[in-house]
N, C-alpha and C positions, 0 to 999 in steps of 0.2 A: 542185426537184421530185423526189419519190421515184422510184426505179427500179421501175416497176410490172411485174407479170407476169413475175417473174424465174425461177421454177422450178415444176415439178410433180413429184409422186411418185404412186405408184399403190397403191390398196387395193381391196378388194371391197366394194361398197356396196348400198344398198336391196335390189334383187333382181338386180343386174347390176353390171358392172364400175364401179369408182369411180376417178377420177383427181384426187387432190387435190394442192394445193401449199399446205398439206399435204392437201387433200381435194378430190375431184371425182368425178362419176359419169356414165357415158355408156353407154347400153344397146346402141347399135348398133356399138360398137367391135369390131374384129376381133382375133383372138388376137395378131397382130403388134403391135397398139397397146396391149396390156395386159400389165402385169407380173403374170403369174399366180402367181408365188411370193409376191408381196406380198398378192395376193388370198387365197391359201390361209391367210395368217396371221391373218385376221379371226376373232375369237372368236364363232363362230356359235352361237346357243342350242342346247342339247341337244334332239334330236328335231325340230328345225325345219330343213328344207332350203329355203333361201331361193329356190333355183332351181326347185324342184319344187312346193312347197306354196303359193307365193305368185306371183301374176302381177306383172309389172313395173309400177311406177308410171309411167304413160305420160307424164304432164305434171307437172312440179314448178313450181307457181305461185308459191311463196314460199320465201325463204331469209332467216333472221335469225340474228344472232350472239347468244350468251349475254352477259349483262352483263359478265362478266369476260373475254370474248373467247376462251374456250378450247373452245367447241363451237358447232355450228350446228344449228338446227332447220329442217327442211324440211317442206313441205306440198304435196300434189298429189293425183293420182288419175287415173281413166280409166274408160271404160265397161266394160273387161274386168278392172279391178282388184278384188282381193278385200278391200280395206279397210284395209290397214296404211299409211295415208296420212300419218301423222306420224312422223318419224324424227329422232332426236337423235344427232349424231356428235361424238365427241371429236377435235378437229383436232390434238391433241398426240400421241395414240396411234394415230390413224387407225382407230379402232374404233367400231362401233355401240354406243351406250349403251342405247337402247331403241327399239322400234318400237311405235306405238300405233294400234290400230284404233279410231277415236274414236266409232263407233256414231252417226255423223251421217247423217241420211237423204240419200241421193243418192250419187253416185259420185265426188264431188270435195270436197276441202278447198281453198278458195281462198286462205286467209290464216291464219297462225299466228304467235303471239308468246310470248315468255317475260316474265313479270312482272319489272320491274326490281329488285325486292327479294326476293319470295318464290319466284320461279321458277315460279309457277303457269302452266299452259299454256292459252292462249286460242286458240280455233280457230273459223273460220267456214266453213260449207259446207252443201250441200243447201239447206234453209231454216232452219238452226239456227245459233246461236252458243253455245258451251259453254266452261267454264273448269274445269280439273282441277288439284288440288294436286299439287305435285312429290312429296310424301311418299306420296300414294296410289298413284302409279305405281311408285315404288321399293319400297314395301312389297309390292305385288302381285308384282313381280319376285322379291323374296326368298321369298315363299310358293310361287311356282310354279317357281322356278329357271329362268326363261325370260326372254329379253329382249323377247319379243313380249307385249304387254299388250292385252287386250280391253277396250275402253271400256265395253261393256255391263256389265262386272263392277265398274265404278267408279261412285261417286256424285259427280257434278260439284258443284263449289262454286256454280256459277251456270250456268243454262241458260235460253235463251229460244227460242221457236218462232215464227218470223216468218211465220205463215200469213196472208199478205195476198194474196187471190186477185186476179189481174190480168185485166182485160178487154182483150185485144189485137185485138179485132175492128176492122178499119179502121186499125190502127196498124202501122207498118212500121219496120224498122231494117235497113239494108243489111249491118251487121256482126253481126247476131244469129245465132249458131250454137249448136250443142249444147254448146260449151265455155264459153260466157260468159253463160248465163242467158237467160230465166228458167228456173226449175226446174219440171219437170213431174212430179207425183207419179204413180208407176207404178200404184199401186193404185186411185186415184180419178180419174186423168186431169185433175185440176185444174192450172192454171198458176198457180204462186204465186211470190212474190218470193224471190229468193236474196240472201243477204248476200255481196257481192263483196269487201268489205274490212272489217277491224275493227282498231282501234288502241287501245292503252292511252293514257290521259292521262299527262302527265309525272310526276304523283305516284302513278300506278297505281290511283287510286280509282274512276275512271270509264272508260268505253269509248265509242268513236264508231264507228258501223256505217254503211257505204254499201250501199244496197239497189238491187236491179235494178228496183224499182218507181219509182225516181227520188226517193226520200226518204232522209234520213239520220236515225239515232236515236242519242240520247245517253242512256246508262244509268249509274246508280250501282251499283257492284258490292257495296258494303257493305249498302245498303238493298234491293237487288234491285228497283230502281224505275226506271222510265223518266222521265228528266228533261225531255226535249224531243224533238220531231219537227221536223226541218228539211225543209219541203216545198218542192220546187223547182217553179217554173212554167216549163215548157218554152217555147222560142221558137216551136216548131211543134207545137201540141197534137195534130195528127193522127199524129205519129210517136212511137215508143217510145224513151225516153231514160233508160237506166239510169245510175246513178252508178257510177263505176269505183273511186274511192278517196275516203277521208275522212281528214283528219289534223288533229292538234291543233297549235295555236301553242304555243311553249314556256311561255307564261303559263297554259295550261290552261283559259282561259275563252273563247278564240277558236278557230275551226276553219276549214278550207278543204275544199271538195269539188270533184271533177272529174267533169264530166258529158259524156255522149255528145252533148249539144246544142252542144258547143263551148265552153261557159263554165266558168270556175273561179269558184266562189262563196265569198265570205268572210262568216263568221257571227260574231255575238256569241252564245255558247251560252246563257248564263243567261236572256236575253230572247228567244231564238229570232229575233233580228233579222238580216235580210240587210243587210250593210254595203256590199257592192259585188259586182258581177258583172264579171269580167274577160273581155273578148272574146279568149280565149286561143288556141284552135285551131279554125279553121273546120270542119275535118272531124271534130272530136270531141276532147275532153280525156280522156286516159287515166290520168294519174298526176300527183301533186302532193306537194310536200314543203317544209316550212319549214326554213330554215337554223337551226343550233343557237342563234344569238343572236336569231332571230326577225325580223331585218331584211330578209331576202330570202325570196321564195317562188318555188320552181322548179316548172315544169309541163312536161309532155310530152304529145304527142298523135299523132293519126292523120295529121297533116300532116308527120310525120317530124322535127318541130322540137322543140327545148327552149327555153323562155323563162324568163328571170329577171326577177322583178317586185320592186318596192319599194312595197308597198301603202300607201296613204295619202299618197303623194307624186305629183307630176306628172311624174316621170321615166318616160320611155318604156321598155318592157321591152327587155332585151338578148336577142337571138335567137341561139341556138347551132345552127348548121347543120352536119351531118356524117353523121347517120344516113340510111340509104337506104330505110328502111321504118318502120313504127310505132314510136314510143318508148313503152316499156311500164313502165319503172320508173326511179326516181331514188334516189340515196343520197348524203348529204353526208358529207364527212370530219368527224371530231369537232371540228376547229377551225374549220370552215366555209370553209376556203381552197379546197377542191376539191369538185367535184360529179361523181359517177360516174353514168353513164346506160347503159341497155341497151335493145335493141329486137329486133323480129322480123327485122332484117337480120343478127342474130347477133353484132353488135359490142358490146363494152363500151368506153365512152369515158370518159376522165377529163379534166375541164375545169378550167382555172384561172379562178375566178370573177371576180377583179379585172380580168383582161385579156380574158376570153371566148375564150381560145385552148384548143384541144384538145392536151393534153400527152402523151397516150398512148392507144393503141387496141389492143385485143386482139380478134382475129377467131375466133369459136368455130365458125362454119359451121353453126349451128343456131339456131332461133328461141328467143329468151330472153324470160322473163316477169318476172324479179325480179333485183334487184341490191342488195347490202348492203355496208356498210362497218363493220368491227368497231369497238366503242367505244374500243379502245386504238389505233386507227389503223393496225394492223399488217397487217390482211387485208382483201381485197375478195373477195366471193363473188357468184356468179350462178347462176340455175337456169332451166330451160326444157324444151323438148320432148324426147321420148325419154328421159325421166328424167335429163336432164343437170343435174349440180351441179358447179361448179368453184370452187375457192377458191385465190387466189394470195396469196403473201406480198408485202408492200410494203416493200422494203428502204429504209433511210434514213428510215423513218417516225419 
């Protein structure tokens, strides 16, 4: 088993202190907790005072590693945030590469990814999904000599507006808060669907979107065409059941979605056919992820449990108990041997899949929304409330 969580160093991040190993960021840290000398070494853009001109990113909902495992892309926001909700950090130099204000309606970016080949940036927030080319961002940086980039000055490669008005009369959801959709337009007062998750397909040609209206959409990026809508039939129609996540099977033609109604749904995308509904988490399914070889499907939910499934078999799921509050995110190691999980209890746990044992725990003492494992297996990262982003080196990987 690798020796996890072995060290941390300090830099200055987003709009607040960053604690990486080599990268991490914690806004509420006291001076005694922060290496201010390391923070001062950050190459801040000329004319931009991150502490004065920009409000902190209050919640960091998403962290992903670049394909070559040298940087992390974070996404978040908050009702008092001024909009620089996408930030790319180089974990070798501990420096900000760029910060992007994506010009997405609303105060939050819920998910962001880097294209596996072109490095195009895919983001979902407000009621929009947009894709920007890497070159357009770096070219704008060169012209303005600034690491902060305004999305409104860029022409996205792909953009869709998910304006599906929701009728919530008589429909309830105990966990429905201002942080997790639906999205209310401030100018019109309409309640519209928010994309809570978006994922690239393994070949990078299509995307899968999980919506707060309870449906998933499959889009072709090359043709700018919607290929399918996966409409979920809730177990209790009088309640409001958003989808929390949607993910591709490694074969690219199958998908899985996690719903607040407690089910994990398995789909054949080309035919829009529902293959199976797994009774996964009675209090709601929050996150789902396929293993790299596609044999296992992991899910986490509001029952504080992680479950490992072998879809298509009669094998009962393996339940991994250890989290003390909601499980919010899952990440497989590149070889599929281990599964990293995080939750609102503030813990990051690493599980050995074959034995179901928890091999390592790191307590962050803050609610966590996302966990990621780098493609080269060397780093594990997590993000959460108060702008927290933490990245650890995995020695022996």
